[in-house]
Structures are given as structure tokens and as C-alpha cells.
N, C-alpha and C positions, 0 to 999 in steps of 0.2 A: 545663134549664129555667131561665128567668130569675128571679132573686129579685125579690120584690115586697114593698111595704109592707103591713102588716096593716090591717084596717078601722079600728082605733082610731087608728093613725098617720094614715091618710087623712082621718079626721074632724078631727084637729088641723090638718092642712095645709089642709083645706077652710075651717076657721074663720079661719086666717091669711090665706088668699087672699081670702075675703069681706071681712075687715077692710081689707085693702089696696085692694080694689075700692071700698069705701065712701069711703076716704080720697082715693083718686085721683079719684073721681067728684066729690067735694066741691071739690077743687082745680080740676078741669076746669071745673065749673060757675062757680066764682068768676072764672076767667079769661074764660069766655064772657060773663059779665055785665059784666066790665070792658070787653071789646071792644064790647059792645052800647052801653054808656054813652059810650064815646069815639068811636063811629062817627059818620059824617056821612052824611046822605042826599043830599048835594050832590056832583055829579061833579067840581067844581073841585078838591076835596080829593084826587082820585086823579091829578091831573096834576102830574108832577114839576116842570115849569117854573114852576108857581105856588107851589112850596114856598119858604118863606123860612127864615132861620136860627131864627126863633122857633118854627117847626113841627118842628124836629128832635127835641126831647124828646118830643113827642106821638107822632111816628113811632117812636122807639125804644121807647116805652112800649107801643105797639100791637104792635110786632115781638116784644118780650119776652113779652107776654101770649099772642101767637099761638104762639110756640115752646113755652111752658109748656103751653098747652092741647093742642097736638099731641102733645107728649111724654106727657101724662097719658092722652090718648085711645089712644095706642099701648100704654101700660102696661095700661090696662083691657082692651084686646083680648087681650094676652098672658096676663093673669090669667084671663080667661074661657076661653081655650084650655087653660090649666092645669086648670080645673074640668072641662072636657070630657075631658082625659086621665085625671082621677080617675074619671069616669063610665065610661070605656072600659077602665080597668084598666091603663093604660100609664104612669100618673104616677110620677115618681121614677126612671125608667129612662133612662140616657143614650142618646140616639139614635145616637151614634157608636160607643160601646164596648159597649152593652148592659148595662153595670154599674149597680148601684144608686147613685144620687146620694146623698151623705151628708145625713143629716137636718139637720145644722148649715147646710149650704149651702141646702137647701130652705127653711129657716126665714128665711134672709136674702133669698134670691132665689127665691120660691116658683114663679115661672113659668119657671125655667131648665129646659133640656132636655139639659144637658151636665154631666158631671163637670168639675172645674176644669182638669185636664190636657187633656181634649178641647177645651174652650173655648179654651184658649191656642193649641193646635195649629190650630184653625179660624181664629183671628185672624191667625196667621202666614201662612196661605195666602191 
């Protein structure tokens, strides 16, 4: 039988996850707002041949905001999946080894599905 975290531990993890979701959602919304403010309704802006050197900082700013927003969106999804694993009773169990993921790791990376050793081995492959 696979070892599992108790209800009290799962509630602590749920609170950590919900806090991280709130933070990531705030950052995601800020970046979406930045993109909405710097956007143009004009199609000329989307044509590369019309870009001048003065447009480079604006392009980089939009690019950075897009990357941040996308990263936060992915994090939110992963955290929501972690909440689903709590609901299903599979949270905190490494999907590779079946071992319990240490609490310290879950507190830092609550959406992880791997113990550190398994994560490193997956990255090597």
C-alpha cells in the first residue's frame, strides 16, 4: 500500500496551493492588462517591415509580458491539477517511483509530481 499524507497535511498543502494560485493569477492579470494597454488596433503594427528601431523596446516589452503571462497561466494550470490530485487522494505521491514526495519539496513546489531523484532522471532522458 502506498503511503499518503493525512487530512491535516493535505489541508496545509491546499492552503499553500490556493495562495500560489492567487499570486500567480494576480501576476497573470497584471501582464494581460499591460498587453491590453500597449496593444494597437492597427494592422500596420503587426507588419515587420514597418518596424523601426524606435519600436524595438515596445516589442521587447510586449514579448516579455507575453512570456510572463504564459508562464503564470501554465503555473495556475499545474496548481489546479495539484488541487485535483488532493481531491482524488493521489497528491504527494511520485508518479515515477510511487514514493511519498517530501513535505519540504511540496511546500516549495506544491505542483510537483516527482521526488527530486526521479525529476533529475526524467530531465536526463
